[in-house]
LUMVEX-715865 format. One line per 3 residues: number of its first residue (from 1); their letters; for each residue x, y, z of C-alpha. Coordinates in nm, 4 decimals, padded with zeros to 6 digits. Example, Ala and Ser with C-alpha at 12.3 -4.5 7.8 and 13.67 -1.06 7.14 Angstrom:
BEGIN
1	AS	01.2300,-00.4500,00.7800 | 01.3670,-00.1060,00.7140
END
This chain:
BEGIN
1	MAE	04.6169,05.5450,05.0597 | 04.8178,05.3405,04.7905 | 05.1175,05.3531,05.0098
4	YAE	04.9139,05.1974,05.3130 | 04.7950,04.9187,05.1075 | 05.1153,04.8624,04.9544
7	QSV	05.2692,04.8161,05.3613 | 04.9773,04.5920,05.4356 | 05.0445,04.3564,05.1875
10	VVP	05.4147,04.3376,05.2626 | 05.4597,04.2868,05.6630 | 05.2259,03.9568,05.6792
13	AVH	05.4034,03.8516,05.4224 | 05.7330,03.9152,05.6012 | 05.5823,03.7955,05.9238
16	AVI	05.5085,03.4598,05.7146 | 05.8582,03.4168,05.6612 | 05.9889,03.5219,06.0218
19	TGE	05.7622,03.2770,06.1770 | 05.8522,03.0099,05.9319 | 05.4630,02.9437,05.7810
22	RPP	05.6811,02.9391,05.5126 | 06.0557,03.0677,05.3103 | 06.0889,03.3460,05.1377
25	VSY	06.0023,03.3618,04.7705 | 06.1693,03.7038,04.6325 | 06.5426,03.9237,04.7423
28	EEL	06.2689,04.1707,04.8660 | 06.1407,03.9392,05.0810 | 06.4565,03.7952,05.2454
31	AAA	06.5985,04.1004,05.2925 | 06.3100,04.2490,05.4684 | 06.2967,03.9349,05.7136
34	IAP	06.6801,04.0308,05.8174 | 06.6573,04.3582,05.7992 | 06.6256,04.4332,06.2007
37	YRE	06.9424,04.2095,06.2329 | 07.0582,04.4805,06.0013 | 06.9525,04.7974,06.1428
40	RLL	07.0818,04.6625,06.5196 | 07.4435,04.6182,06.3782 | 07.4359,04.9542,06.1760
43	AHP	07.3247,05.1202,06.4758 | 07.5945,04.9356,06.7450 | 07.7102,05.0994,06.9811
46	VYP	08.0925,05.0058,06.8620 | 08.1189,05.2896,06.6113 | 08.1245,05.6374,06.8284
49	RLD	08.3472,05.4324,07.0800 | 08.6269,05.4468,06.7481 | 08.7252,05.7844,06.9091
52	GMR	09.1128,05.7679,06.9280 | 09.3960,05.5248,06.8324 | 09.3411,05.3031,07.1528
55	AIR	09.0093,05.1908,07.0258 | 09.0890,05.2123,06.6610 | 09.4249,04.9634,06.6981
58	TFM	09.1907,04.7133,06.9108 | 08.9393,04.7207,06.6622 | 09.1805,04.6481,06.4128
61	EHH	09.3665,04.3790,06.5927 | 08.9878,04.2034,06.5918 | 08.8454,04.3060,06.2532
64	CYA	09.1511,04.1918,06.0395 | 09.0229,03.8140,06.1015 | 08.7263,03.8842,05.9206
67	VMD	08.8890,04.0162,05.6323 | 09.1326,03.7285,05.6321 | 08.7912,03.4941,05.6508
70	FMC	08.6192,03.6690,05.3623 | 08.8904,03.5518,05.1292 | 08.7605,03.1948,05.2886
73	LLK	08.4215,03.2137,05.1702 | 08.5042,03.3709,04.8594 | 08.7455,03.1039,04.7880
76	SLQ	08.5480,02.8681,04.8755 | 08.2866,02.9853,04.6331 | 08.5400,02.9669,04.3279
79	QRL	08.6956,02.6649,04.3878 | 08.2654,02.5064,04.4202 | 08.1854,02.7179,04.1254
82	TVV	08.4703,02.7697,03.8692 | 08.7468,02.4552,03.7506 | 09.1032,02.4778,03.9179
85	TVP	09.2182,02.1778,03.8510 | 09.4475,02.0449,03.5469 | 09.2892,01.8972,03.3048
88	WFP	09.0504,02.2142,03.2919 | 08.6961,02.1223,03.1959 | 08.4177,02.3811,03.1401
91	PAD	08.2508,02.4853,03.4743 | 07.8813,02.3449,03.5210 | 07.7454,02.7028,03.5492
94	PAA	07.9502,02.9626,03.3156 | 07.7328,03.2746,03.4843 | 07.7863,03.1523,03.7810
97	ARF	08.1854,03.1382,03.7307 | 08.1509,03.4568,03.5519 | 08.0516,03.6694,03.8798
100	INE	08.2727,03.4857,04.1526 | 08.5693,03.5508,03.9279 | 08.5131,03.9197,03.9244
103	IVV	08.4821,03.9333,04.2557 | 08.8004,03.7232,04.3224 | 09.0098,03.9460,04.0649
106	GEE	08.8952,04.2564,04.2452 | 08.9379,04.1382,04.6329 | 09.2760,03.9014,04.5493
109	CDI	09.4600,04.1560,04.3404 | 09.3291,04.5358,04.3351 | 09.4943,04.8195,04.2413
112	APG	09.6823,04.9380,04.5267 | 09.7346,05.2928,04.6524 | 10.0308,05.4255,04.4257
115	GGY	10.0197,05.1848,04.1482 | 10.0219,04.8015,04.1400 | 09.8175,04.5575,04.2937
118	ISH	09.7270,04.4114,04.6151 | 09.5226,04.1642,04.8109 | 09.2686,04.3575,05.0440
121	YEL	09.4138,04.1653,05.3139 | 09.7538,04.2754,05.2321 | 09.6165,04.6261,05.2473
124	YVA	09.4181,04.5972,05.5520 | 09.8117,04.4680,05.7393 | 09.9876,04.7647,05.5781
127	AMR	09.6603,04.9955,05.7251 | 09.7125,04.8531,06.0546 | 10.0997,04.8739,06.0538
130	EAG	10.0855,05.2758,05.9689 | 09.8074,05.2618,06.2345 | 10.0557,05.0969,06.5142
133	ADA	09.8327,04.8325,06.5620 | 09.9430,04.4641,06.6106 | 09.9662,04.2644,06.3007
136	DRV	10.1771,03.9875,06.4406 | 09.9269,03.7093,06.5429 | 09.7222,03.7575,06.1678
139	EHL	10.0376,03.7401,06.0235 | 10.1334,03.4239,06.2182 | 09.7927,03.2961,06.1389
142	VEL	09.8525,03.2830,05.7958 | 10.2072,03.1645,05.7550 | 10.0503,02.8657,05.9997
145	VRN	09.7565,02.8053,05.7745 | 10.0332,02.8756,05.4490 | 10.2365,02.5429,05.5982
148	HQH	09.9477,02.2957,05.6200 | 09.8240,02.3498,05.9748 | 09.4731,02.2704,06.0398
151	YRR	09.2919,02.6195,06.0844 | 09.2211,02.5455,06.4581 | 09.5487,02.4513,06.5540
154	AMT	09.6518,02.7490,06.3907 | 09.4389,02.9818,06.5528 | 09.5472,02.8819,06.8894
157	KAR	09.9166,02.9075,06.8166 | 09.8827,03.2544,06.6726 | 09.6841,03.3362,07.0202
160	VPA	09.3940,03.5124,06.7874 | 09.1235,03.6383,06.9919 | 08.8639,03.4167,07.1328
163	AAA	08.5524,03.6174,06.9539 | 08.7669,03.6422,06.6660 | 08.8072,03.2835,06.6447
166	TFI	08.4419,03.1954,06.6984 | 08.3296,03.4110,06.3915 | 08.6255,03.2351,06.1717
169	MDS	08.4886,02.8953,06.2908 | 08.1093,02.9905,06.2054 | 08.2466,03.1221,05.8762
172	MSV	08.4545,02.7987,05.8073 | 08.1685,02.6033,05.9043 | 07.9768,02.7580,05.6138
175	CLT	08.2375,02.6741,05.4160 | 08.2872,02.3016,05.4903 | 07.9698,02.1981,05.4901
178	GKN	07.7597,02.4503,05.3279 | 07.5375,02.3898,05.0102 | 07.6393,02.6695,04.7278
181	HEI	07.3551,02.9051,04.7103 | 07.3695,02.9065,05.1711 | 07.7564,03.0029,05.1488
184	AAY	07.6381,03.2696,04.8489 | 07.3402,03.3671,05.1245 | 07.6534,03.3916,05.3817
187	FLF	07.8441,03.6245,05.1894 | 07.6096,03.8221,05.0164 | 07.4088,03.9264,05.3196
190	GRE	07.6700,03.8839,05.5838 | 07.9372,04.0706,05.3101 | 07.8795,04.2178,05.0408
193	NLI	07.5639,04.4131,05.0753 | 07.5973,04.5079,05.4049 | 07.9786,04.6398,05.4093
196	PDM	07.9197,04.9750,05.2624 | 07.6598,05.0864,05.4673 | 07.8688,04.9397,05.8326
199	FRR	08.2080,05.0381,05.6823 | 08.0800,05.4302,05.6026 | 07.9964,05.4745,05.9819
202	IVE	08.3353,05.3562,06.0320 | 08.5039,05.5951,05.8091 | 08.2711,05.9199,05.9623
205	QMR	08.4212,05.7950,06.3063 | 08.7429,05.7518,06.1547 | 08.7548,06.1285,06.0347
208	ASG	08.6058,06.2640,06.3454 | 08.8322,06.1302,06.5433 | 09.0979,06.3699,06.3973
211	EAG	09.3393,06.0773,06.4831 | 09.6623,06.0585,06.2168 | 09.8041,05.7771,06.0562
214	LDG	09.4783,05.6657,05.9228 | 09.5141,05.7047,05.5956 | 09.5570,05.3502,05.5174
217	LIY	09.2854,05.2165,05.6778 | 09.0652,05.4840,05.5432 | 09.1454,05.3944,05.1901
220	YLD	09.0538,05.0492,05.2504 | 08.7281,05.1639,05.3761 | 08.6724,05.3855,05.0803
223	RHI	08.7632,05.1355,04.8049 | 08.5181,04.8566,04.9622 | 08.2383,05.1084,04.9710
226	LVD	08.3196,05.2093,04.6061 | 08.4047,04.8407,04.4975 | 08.1416,04.6634,04.6926
229	ETE	07.8329,04.8774,04.6181 | 07.9561,04.9093,04.2530 | 08.0386,04.6008,04.1434
232	HGP	08.0787,04.3170,04.3859 | 07.7466,04.3601,04.5758 | 07.5510,04.3294,04.2151
235	AAE	07.7611,04.0373,04.1288 | 07.7358,03.8434,04.4365 | 07.3652,03.8881,04.4306
238	RLW	07.3822,03.8155,04.0584 | 07.5607,03.4665,04.1500 | 07.2912,03.4224,04.4840
241	TTL	07.0356,03.4585,04.2517 | 07.1580,03.1673,03.9773 | 07.1871,02.9893,04.2875
244	VAD	06.8935,02.9967,04.4585 | 06.6502,02.9559,04.1479 | 06.3419,02.9482,04.1947
247	EPR	06.3392,02.6053,04.4754 | 06.1255,02.6719,04.7919 | 06.4370,02.4383,04.9864
250	RWA	06.6925,02.6571,04.8602 | 06.5316,02.9779,04.9979 | 06.4713,02.8688,05.3027
253	EAW	06.7957,02.7652,05.3226 | 06.9363,03.0737,05.2241 | 06.7289,03.2868,05.4530
256	RAA	06.8770,03.0830,05.7508 | 07.2437,03.1207,05.6129 | 07.1689,03.5309,05.5652
259	TRA	07.0256,03.5331,05.9160 | 07.3343,03.3415,06.0812 | 07.5431,03.5631,05.8741
262	VQA	07.4284,03.8622,06.0106 | 07.3819,03.6911,06.4002 | 07.7727,03.6652,06.3649
265	RLK	07.9184,03.9554,06.2709 | 07.6687,04.1278,06.5757 | 07.8695,03.8721,06.8466
268	LWD	08.1791,03.9906,06.7013 | 08.1063,04.3600,06.7001 | 07.9589,04.2991,07.0439
271	AIA	08.2904,04.1200,07.1731 | 08.5033,04.4176,07.0030 | 08.2730,04.6717,07.1881
274	AAL	08.3353,04.4733,07.5326 | 08.7175,04.5095,07.4360 | 08.8057,04.8703,07.3552
277	PPA	08.9155,05.1083,07.6281 | 08.6673,05.3113,07.7771 | 08.5373,05.6452,07.5791
280	RA	08.7248,05.9724,07.5698 | 08.5033,06.2310,07.7597
END
């Protein structure tokens, strides 16, 4: 009876959020409101389709852009919440600055296999080359952006796959026009607290495939599962909680941003599934 009574309170509250009657007022309510999208993503048919090297390479050649644009979201928050100008002055919110800087350290200069330090993007590119995937396009994109090409023009020149370009443009729109708590919600619910469960499904399929040349990719995925669950996910949640505070307007905007982030990933997964070779018999 106690369990039933608890559910009877929670379900109407979440329904009120989904129908727009009121914004969420807690992390639990917001997470429950986007749970149907998350469940669709975690049950997506793309995972069992990663059953051979052709499929895995195709997946990596699309997913690599999500690895790169993750850093755009992260750096957008770092620019907004810390001080990266000279002369320096103290950040407005030291707690927020601490949380985002903790994540940047791990993502931009994590522990490399065999020692030393490496960014997660570079780790992924190395894994692509080990697996025989084409990393030239994403590397070309990064070089064009490094040389001050506008990212839209750079994506065209680098021949980024259409679905990956759409994914990047959605993230960049949030980076460039979103409010701090919106970017943090997009980052938390679309990346940091989603990636461990999502990557577990990919790792399971990689190991089940029995293919050689995937050690780098499995290291990358396992590293994200560990770090995001134990360090970056909790830090991103603390950051978002700090930014959203107790303002109803911010809760509503954060909920919309979180929903948008998971829907964008769903569209990317749909496009990757459509691009994969036929499943092996």
